C-alpha positions in Angstrom: 17.2 35.4 32.6 13.4 35.3 30.9 10.9 37.1 32.9 7.0 37.6 32.2 5.1 40.1 33.9 1.4 39.7 33.9 -0.9 42.4 34.2 -4.9 43.3 33.8 -4.3 44.5 30.0 -0.8 45.9 28.5 -3.2 48.9 27.0 -4.4 50.2 30.1 -0.8 50.2 31.7 0.8 53.7 32.8 4.3 54.4 32.9 4.5 55.4 36.6 3.3 51.8 37.7 5.7 49.7 39.3 5.4 47.2 37.1 6.8 49.2 34.1 9.8 50.0 36.2 10.1 46.7 36.9 10.0 45.7 33.8 12.5 48.5 32.3 14.7 47.6 35.2 15.0 43.7 34.3 15.5 45.0 30.6 18.2 47.9 31.1 20.1 45.2 33.4 20.2 42.8 30.2 17.3 40.1 30.6 14.7 38.9 28.2 11.2 40.8 29.0 7.8 39.9 28.3 4.5 41.1 29.0 1.0 39.7 28.7 -2.4 40.3 30.2 -4.7 38.4 32.0 -6.8 37.2 28.9 -3.7 36.5 27.0 -2.9 32.4 28.0 -3.6 29.4 26.6 -3.2 26.0 27.9 -2.3 24.0 24.3 -2.1 20.8 23.1 1.0 19.4 24.0 0.4 20.8 27.6 2.5 23.2 27.8 1.2 26.7 28.9 1.9 30.2 26.2 0.6 33.3 26.0 0.4 36.5 23.4 2.6 38.9 24.8 4.9 41.7 23.5 8.3 43.3 24.2 10.1 46.5 23.6 12.6 46.8 20.0 15.5 48.0 22.3 17.7 47.3 24.9 18.2 49.9 27.3 15.6 53.0 28.4 16.2 55.8 30.3 12.5 56.6 30.8 9.4 54.2 31.6 7.2 56.8 29.4 9.6 55.9 26.5 9.6 52.4 27.4 5.6 51.9 27.4 5.2 53.8 24.3 7.3 51.6 22.7 5.5 48.6 24.3 1.8 49.6 23.3 3.3 51.1 19.8 3.5 49.4 16.3 7.4 48.9 16.8 6.7 46.4 19.9 7.7 42.8 19.4 4.6 40.3 19.4 5.2 36.9 19.8 3.2 33.5 21.4 5.7 32.9 24.3 6.0 29.6 26.1 5.5 30.5 29.6 6.9 26.9 30.9 10.3 28.1 29.7 10.5 31.3 31.5 12.9 31.5 34.9 10.2 34.3 36.7 6.6 35.0 35.9 5.4 37.8 37.9 1.6 38.3 38.8 1.5 41.4 38.7 -2.5 42.1 37.7 -4.9 43.6 40.1 -8.2 41.0 40.8 -10.3 44.0 42.1 -10.1 45.9 38.4 -11.2 42.7 36.4 -14.8 42.9 38.6 -18.4 42.3 36.6 -17.9 41.4 32.5 -14.2 40.3 33.0 -15.1 38.5 36.2 -13.0 35.5 34.2 -9.4 37.3 34.5 -9.3 37.9 38.1 -7.8 34.4 39.0 -6.5 33.7 35.4 -2.3 34.3 36.3 -3.0 32.5 39.2 -4.3 29.3 37.4 -2.0 29.5 34.8 0.8 30.5 36.9 0.2 27.3 38.6 0.5 25.3 36.0 3.8 26.7 34.9 5.0 26.3 38.4 5.0 22.5 37.5 8.2 22.9 35.4 10.0 24.9 37.6 9.1 28.6 36.9 9.5 30.8 39.8 6.1 32.5 40.2 5.8 35.3 42.3 3.9 36.2 44.4 3.2 32.5 45.1 0.0 31.6 43.0 -1.6 29.3 45.8 -0.8 32.1 48.4 -2.4 34.7 46.1 -5.5 32.0 46.1 -5.8 32.9 49.6 -5.8 36.5 49.2 -8.7 37.1 46.7 -10.4 39.2 48.7 -9.8 41.5 52.3 -10.4 38.3 54.5 -7.0 37.4 54.2 -6.5 40.4 56.3 -8.0 38.8 59.2 -5.5 35.7 59.1 -3.0 37.8 60.7 -2.4 38.8 64.3 -5.4 40.8 65.9 -2.6 43.2 67.8 -1.8 45.0 64.3 -5.5 45.1 62.7 -8.3 47.2 63.6 -11.6 45.6 65.4 -13.5 44.1 62.6 -16.7 42.4 61.7 -17.8 41.2 58.6 -21.4 40.5 57.9 -24.6 41.4 55.6 -26.9 42.3 58.8 -28.0 45.5 58.9 -28.2 45.2 62.7 -25.1 43.8 63.1 -23.2 46.3 61.6 -25.6 49.0 63.7 -24.7 47.1 67.1 -20.7 47.1 66.6 -21.3 51.2 65.6 -22.7 51.3 69.2 -19.9 48.9 70.8 -17.8 51.4 69.4 -19.2 54.9 70.2 -17.6 56.5 67.8 -16.4 56.6 64.3 -16.7 53.7 62.1 -15.1 52.5 58.8 -17.4 50.7 55.8 -15.8 49.0 53.0 -16.7 46.4 50.7 -14.9 42.8 51.5 -14.4 42.9 47.6 -12.2 45.7 45.8 -9.2 47.9 46.4 -8.2 51.5 46.2 -10.4 53.0 48.3 -13.6 52.4 46.2 -17.1 52.0 48.3 -15.2 53.2 51.8 -17.4 55.0 54.1 -16.7 57.1 57.3 -19.4 56.8 59.8 -19.7 59.5 62.4 -22.1 58.8 64.9 -24.4 61.8 63.7 -24.7 59.8 60.8 -26.1 56.7 62.3 -29.7 57.8 60.8 -28.2 57.2 57.2 -26.3 53.9 58.4 -29.0 51.8 56.4 -28.2 53.5 52.9 -24.4 53.0 53.5 -24.6 49.5 54.1 -27.1 48.7 50.8 -24.4 50.7 49.3 -21.3 48.8 49.9 -23.1 45.4 50.2 -24.5 45.7 46.6 -20.9 44.4 45.7 -21.3 41.6 48.5 -20.2 41.0 52.2 -19.6 44.7 54.5 -16.5 45.2 56.6 -16.9 47.5 59.5 -14.2 48.4 61.4 -12.9 51.1 64.1 -11.6 53.7 62.7 -8.1 54.9 63.6 -8.2 58.5 64.3 -4.1 58.8 63.3 -5.7 58.0 59.5 -6.1 61.8 59.9 -2.7 62.1 59.2 -2.7 59.4 56.6 -0.6 56.4 56.1 2.7 55.1 55.1 3.2 52.8 52.9 6.2 50.2 53.4 7.5 47.6 51.1 8.4 44.3 52.0 10.6 41.6 50.1 11.7 38.4 50.7 9.1 38.8 54.0 11.6 41.6 55.4 11.6 45.5 54.6 12.9 46.6 51.0 15.8 48.2 52.0 18.3 49.2 49.2 21.6 51.4 49.8 20.2 52.3 53.4 17.2 53.7 52.6 13.6 51.8 53.0 11.0 51.6 49.9 8.8 53.7 51.9 6.0 56.8 51.2 3.7 58.4 53.1 0.1 59.3 51.6 -1.4 62.2 53.4 -5.0 62.9 52.8 -6.9 66.4 51.7 -10.2 68.1 52.7 -12.8 65.4 54.0 -12.0 62.3 52.0 -11.0 59.9 54.4 -9.0 58.1 51.9 -5.5 58.5 51.6 -5.1 57.0 47.9 -3.5 58.8 45.3 -6.4 58.7 43.0 -8.8 60.0 45.7 -6.9 63.1 46.4 -4.3 62.0 48.5 -0.7 63.6 48.7 2.4 61.8 48.7 5.3 63.1 51.0 8.4 61.1 52.5 8.1 58.4 54.9 10.1 58.4 58.5 10.3 54.2 59.4 10.2 54.0 62.6 10.2 51.3 65.3 6.7 50.9 65.3 6.8 50.4 61.4 9.4 47.5 61.6 7.8 45.9 64.7 4.6 45.4 62.6 6.7 44.2 59.4 8.1 41.7 62.0 4.7 40.6 63.4 3.3 39.7 59.9 6.4 38.4 58.3 5.9 34.6 59.0 2.8 34.6 57.6 3.8 36.1 54.3 6.8 34.0 54.1 4.5 30.9 54.8 2.7 31.8 51.6 5.3 32.6 49.5 4.6 36.8 49.0 7.5 37.8 47.7 6.9 41.7 47.2 4.1 42.9 49.6 2.9 46.7 50.5 2.1 47.0 54.0 -0.2 50.1 54.6 0.4 51.7 58.2 -2.0 54.0 60.3 -0.3 54.6 63.8 0.7 51.3 65.1 -2.0 49.2 62.9 -2.2 47.9 59.6 -4.8 49.2 56.9 -3.8 46.9 54.5 -1.8 44.4 53.3 -1.3 44.6 49.5 -0.1 41.4 48.1 -1.5 42.0 44.6 0.5 44.3 42.1 1.8 46.7 45.7 2.1 50.0 43.6 4.6 53.1 44.6 8.4 51.9 43.9 8.9 55.1 41.6 7.3 57.6 44.5 9.4 55.8 47.2 12.9 55.9 44.6 11.6 59.8 44.3 11.8 60.5 48.1 15.0 58.2 48.6 16.5 59.0 45.5 17.2 55.0 45.2 16.6 52.5 42.4 14.2 50.4 44.1 12.8 48.2 41.1 17.1 47.0 40.7 17.1 45.6 43.8 14.0 43.7 43.3 15.3 42.6 39.3 18.5 41.6 42.0 16.5 39.7 44.2 15.4 38.0 41.1 18.5 37.2 39.6 19.3 35.5 43.1 16.6 33.6 42.8 17.0 32.2 39.1 20.6 31.4 39.8 19.7 29.2 43.1 17.2 27.3 40.8 19.9 26.4 38.5 22.2 25.4 41.4 19.0 22.7 42.3 18.1 21.9 38.9 14.8 23.9 39.4 14.0 21.3 42.2 12.5 23.5 44.5 9.6 24.3 46.0 8.0 27.6 44.7 7.0 29.2 48.0 10.0 28.3 49.7 12.1 29.4 46.9 9.5 33.0 46.5 11.0 34.4 49.6 14.2 32.8 49.6 
């Protein structure tokens, strides 16, 4: 199959990123692989979608470090590929990275990918589903049974009242963004500084005020879903734990969190089952659930990362399982002459 991966910018990719692992796995399985940045698309006069893309010179790689070095280096193959002729287009760019001067790039993969769908290209995750998820409000569309109690507002008094109602710690974070940026833990004794915290978060728009989950002291579990179900390969779940360090409430790795092996329980699987119908409805092929206790902290549908971490602990090549699933989708489309709805195909 011919597969394209959309990233924010090829120059800023890292060898440990899940996208690089997926691309290398596809290449090693004999597929034609192209990578393109969010700013590399074009809609041509002949009504075709094309992109300036890069690939690697070899057909097999043992390490993602070598794969990425060749992709970013002088030996890379560069071409203007016709996106409409691809079998799969994976939208792996993170819109939250392209705020500010590159705000135009946030939805470019969605916009061009949506047009490519009309020619039967399988676009994952589904562009129309991703449009609904461009900010954290998407999280509020899932059953309240699996969500922390939350309000979203720019009004200081509403946030202060919400904090008083909780009677304990609350968390403030921006409606836009990811990776733990702009997150504050507000303790009862911190209420005198609440206005300053709200001002800091509200510079970027609306503020999410959320009940604090005490179980977060022990970190969170990232569980991958594929085709709407927990990703399991060779009897192992694609999952890992992130444990916070020091006084930082964030367990994100770039915020100092430590990785640990995850133990997937019936609680995790129940949460996955509760959110499955909507993820399937929205065509979300590959998703990362961040779970604390019996609640979800976040649903990652844009470029969920960490398959390499799951592989490290479980000794299973999860990227291969993902590529195998894509191969089946391409076969299905061939059987039906590319005449199949993208949203349905995304989780089939």
